[in-house]
C-alpha positions as CSV (number, residue, x, y, z in Angstrom):
1,M,12.3,-2.8,15.7
2,K,8.6,-3.8,16.4
3,D,6.2,-5.5,14.4
4,K,3.7,-3.1,13.1
5,V,1.5,-5.6,11.2
6,S,1.9,-9.3,10.9
7,S,-0.2,-12.1,9.3
8,H,-0.3,-15.4,10.8
9,N,-1.2,-18.3,8.8
10,L,-3.5,-16.5,6.7
11,N,-5.7,-18.2,4.1
12,V,-7.8,-16.3,1.9
13,F,-10.7,-17.4,-0.3
14,F,-12.9,-16.2,-3.1
15,G,-16.2,-18.5,-2.6
16,K,-14.5,-22.1,-2.6
17,R,-11.2,-20.8,-4.3
18,K,-8.2,-20.6,-2.2
19,V,-6.2,-17.5,-3.6
20,L,-3.5,-17.3,-0.8
21,E,-2.2,-20.1,1.5
22,D,-0.3,-20.0,4.8
23,I,0.8,-16.1,4.7
24,N,3.1,-15.8,7.4
25,I,5.0,-12.2,7.2
26,S,5.7,-9.3,9.6
27,F,6.3,-5.6,8.8
28,K,8.5,-3.8,11.0
29,E,7.7,0.1,12.1
30,N,9.6,2.9,9.9
31,T,10.2,0.2,6.9
32,V,9.2,-0.2,3.4
33,T,8.5,-4.0,2.4
34,A,8.0,-4.7,-1.2
35,L,5.9,-7.6,-2.6
36,I,7.1,-8.9,-5.7
37,G,5.8,-11.9,-7.8
38,P,3.8,-12.3,-11.1
39,S,0.5,-11.2,-11.9
40,G,-2.5,-13.3,-10.4
41,C,-0.4,-14.6,-7.4
42,G,-2.5,-12.7,-4.8
43,K,-0.2,-9.8,-3.7
44,S,-2.8,-7.0,-4.2
45,T,-5.5,-9.6,-2.6
46,F,-3.1,-9.6,0.4
47,I,-2.9,-5.9,1.1
48,R,-6.6,-5.6,1.0
49,T,-6.9,-8.1,3.7
50,I,-4.5,-5.9,5.7
51,N,-7.3,-3.0,5.7
52,R,-10.3,-5.2,5.9
53,M,-11.3,-4.4,2.1
54,H,-11.1,-8.0,1.4
55,E,-14.3,-8.6,3.5
56,L,-16.5,-6.2,1.1
57,I,-16.2,-8.4,-1.8
58,P,-19.1,-10.9,-2.0
59,G,-18.2,-14.7,-1.0
60,S,-14.9,-13.6,0.2
61,A,-13.5,-15.5,3.4
62,L,-10.2,-15.9,5.2
63,S,-8.9,-17.9,8.2
64,G,-5.8,-17.2,10.2
65,S,-4.9,-13.5,11.7
66,I,-3.7,-10.5,10.9
67,L,-2.4,-8.4,13.7
68,Y,-1.9,-4.6,14.1
69,K,-0.2,-3.5,17.1
70,G,-0.6,-6.9,18.5
71,K,-4.4,-7.0,18.0
72,D,-6.4,-9.4,15.4
73,I,-7.8,-6.5,13.3
74,Y,-10.8,-9.2,12.4
75,D,-12.1,-9.3,15.9
76,E,-15.4,-8.6,16.1
77,K,-14.8,-5.8,18.6
78,I,-12.5,-4.0,16.3
79,D,-14.2,-1.4,14.3
80,P,-13.3,-1.7,10.4
81,I,-13.5,2.2,9.9
82,E,-11.0,2.9,12.5
83,I,-8.6,0.4,10.8
84,R,-8.9,1.7,7.6
85,S,-8.2,5.4,9.2
86,E,-5.1,4.0,10.6
87,I,-4.0,1.5,7.7
88,G,-4.5,3.9,4.6
89,M,-4.4,2.4,1.0
90,V,-3.2,3.9,-2.5
91,F,-4.4,2.1,-5.5
92,Q,-3.0,1.5,-8.9
93,R,-5.0,4.0,-10.8
94,P,-5.4,7.6,-9.1
95,N,-9.0,7.8,-8.0
96,P,-9.5,11.5,-6.6
97,F,-13.1,12.6,-6.4
98,P,-13.9,14.4,-9.3
99,S,-16.5,16.4,-7.8
100,M,-14.3,17.8,-5.3
101,T,-11.8,20.6,-5.4
102,I,-8.0,19.8,-4.9
103,R,-8.5,21.0,-1.0
104,E,-11.5,19.0,-0.7
105,N,-9.8,15.9,-1.7
106,V,-7.2,16.3,0.7
107,L,-9.5,16.8,3.7
108,A,-12.2,14.0,2.0
109,G,-10.9,11.2,4.8
110,L,-11.6,13.7,7.7
111,R,-14.9,14.5,6.5
112,L,-15.6,10.5,6.3
113,T,-14.2,9.7,9.6
114,G,-15.3,12.8,11.6
115,K,-12.1,13.7,12.8
116,K,-11.3,17.2,13.5
117,V,-8.2,19.4,13.0
118,K,-7.2,22.9,14.5
119,N,-6.0,24.4,11.1
120,E,-7.4,22.9,7.8
121,D,-5.3,24.9,5.9
122,D,-2.0,23.9,7.7
123,L,-3.0,20.1,7.3
124,V,-3.7,20.6,3.5
125,E,-0.4,22.3,2.9
126,E,1.5,19.5,5.2
127,C,0.0,16.4,3.4
128,L,0.7,17.9,-0.2
129,H,4.4,18.8,0.9
130,K,4.9,15.0,2.0
131,A,3.2,13.9,-1.5
132,H,5.8,16.3,-3.1
133,L,2.7,18.1,-4.7
134,W,2.6,21.5,-2.9
135,N,4.9,23.6,-5.1
136,S,3.1,22.8,-8.3
137,I,-0.6,23.1,-7.4
138,K,-0.4,25.7,-4.2
139,D,-2.2,28.4,-6.2
140,R,-4.7,26.0,-7.5
141,L,-6.3,24.5,-4.3
142,D,-9.9,25.3,-5.5
143,D,-9.7,24.0,-8.8
144,S,-11.2,20.6,-9.7
145,A,-9.2,17.5,-9.0
146,L,-9.8,16.5,-12.8
147,S,-7.4,19.3,-13.9
148,L,-4.5,17.5,-12.5
149,S,-2.2,15.1,-14.4
150,G,-2.0,11.5,-13.9
151,G,1.0,11.7,-11.7
152,Q,-0.3,14.6,-10.0
153,A,-3.4,13.0,-9.6
154,Q,-1.7,10.0,-7.7
155,R,0.2,12.2,-5.3
156,L,-3.2,14.0,-4.5
157,V,-4.7,10.7,-3.4
158,I,-1.3,9.9,-1.3
159,A,-1.8,13.3,0.2
160,R,-5.6,12.4,0.9
161,A,-4.5,9.0,2.7
162,L,-2.0,11.2,4.8
163,A,-4.5,13.4,6.1
164,V,-5.7,11.2,8.7
165,K,-2.5,10.5,10.1
166,P,-2.3,6.4,9.4
167,K,0.4,4.6,10.8
168,V,0.4,1.9,7.8
169,L,0.1,2.9,4.1
170,L,-0.5,0.3,1.6
171,M,0.1,1.0,-2.1
172,D,-0.8,-1.3,-4.8
173,E,1.5,-0.5,-7.9
174,P,1.3,3.2,-7.4
175,C,3.4,4.1,-10.3
176,S,2.4,1.8,-12.8
177,A,0.4,4.2,-15.0
178,L,2.9,7.0,-14.3
179,D,5.9,8.5,-16.3
180,P,9.5,8.2,-14.9
181,A,9.4,11.9,-13.5
182,S,6.3,11.1,-11.6
183,T,7.5,7.9,-10.4
184,L,10.6,9.5,-9.1
185,R,8.7,12.2,-7.1
186,I,6.4,9.2,-5.5
187,E,9.5,7.1,-4.7
188,R,11.1,10.3,-3.0
189,S,7.5,10.6,-0.9
190,I,7.9,7.0,0.2
191,E,11.6,7.5,1.2
192,D,10.2,10.7,3.4
193,L,7.4,9.1,4.7
194,K,8.8,6.0,6.2
195,T,10.3,7.9,9.2
196,D,6.5,8.3,10.3
197,M,4.9,5.1,9.4
198,T,5.3,1.5,8.0
199,I,5.0,1.2,4.3
200,I,3.9,-1.9,2.0
201,I,4.2,-1.5,-1.6
202,V,3.0,-4.0,-4.4
203,T,5.5,-3.4,-7.5
204,H,6.1,-5.4,-10.6
205,N,9.2,-3.0,-11.3
206,M,12.2,-5.0,-9.8
207,H,14.4,-1.5,-10.1
208,Q,11.8,0.3,-7.9
209,A,11.8,-2.7,-5.2
210,L,15.3,-2.2,-5.1
211,R,15.4,1.6,-4.7
212,V,12.6,2.1,-2.3
213,S,12.2,-1.0,-0.1
214,D,14.1,-2.3,3.0
215,H,12.5,-5.8,2.9
216,T,11.0,-7.8,0.0
217,A,8.7,-10.9,0.0
218,F,8.5,-12.9,-3.2
219,F,4.8,-14.2,-4.0
220,L,4.1,-16.8,-6.4
221,A,1.1,-19.0,-7.4
222,E,1.8,-22.3,-9.0
223,E,-0.4,-23.7,-11.8
224,N,-4.1,-24.1,-10.1
225,Q,-2.7,-23.4,-6.8
226,P,-3.0,-20.5,-4.5
227,G,-0.4,-17.9,-4.0
228,K,2.3,-18.4,-1.4
229,I,5.3,-16.4,-0.1
230,I,8.2,-18.5,-1.6
231,E,11.0,-16.2,0.2
232,Q,11.3,-13.1,2.1
233,G,14.0,-11.1,3.9
234,P,16.3,-8.0,3.3
235,T,15.8,-6.5,-0.1
236,K,19.5,-6.7,-1.2
237,K,19.6,-10.4,0.0
238,I,16.5,-11.5,-2.1
239,F,18.0,-9.6,-5.3
240,E,21.4,-10.9,-4.9
241,K,21.9,-13.8,-2.9
242,A,18.1,-15.5,-2.9
243,K,18.1,-19.0,-1.6
244,D,15.2,-20.4,-4.0
245,E,15.6,-20.6,-7.7
246,R,12.6,-19.3,-8.3
247,T,13.3,-16.4,-6.6
248,R,16.5,-15.8,-8.5
249,D,14.8,-16.6,-11.8
250,Y,12.0,-14.2,-10.9
251,V,14.1,-10.8,-9.8
252,S,16.6,-11.9,-12.8
253,G,13.6,-11.2,-15.3
254,K,13.7,-15.2,-16.5
255,F,9.8,-15.1,-16.1
256,G,7.0,-13.0,-14.6
């Protein structure tokens, strides 16, 4: 399988403070990679660099490179809006647009990017099916997005991200605030979606990492030091035969 996204000697800064150091990792086509590690080790910051959201923070900087389909996404010739349409993002807390209906939320990305489709109704249905939401809200498409439960709202956000046909989907703890039933539906969506895209998910749930991911990378920041990747590899190997003692201790629950 080809690399869809890869980072090379990536260092990330907030002002003078280095928060990530020498991040080297690749993400294959049609795979799910889980990023695990304690809070504050740079996992969320890392995925924000992948769709060029890090640069929106005042005082932020980075060195090294992130390649998408073999091209450096931070090259001055690359349009960040185009990158964000091809590399979608789902955040920890659901963020549907409150002034829009459910249908309008799904189509919001198209409006922002100026993309056109032949049949918007078909696209809405397709995306809501992929997010495992269609059956429960198909008769409520003109209702406010605020009428949805937390789990439904998160799946609506996933559907909104899918509408612009991304090739990579970044998910920052998408199930952290959800009940087990909603979590299961999102995990089913992840399993279905990886046939069409590359998925990178930040999670603190070790069972979830085992359930949904093909590969796992363990991030850790020692005291007063930037975050680093301690170990990475096939998920089963990381959880059962990790080489580094810190990885073994983390996945077994001894800290984190």
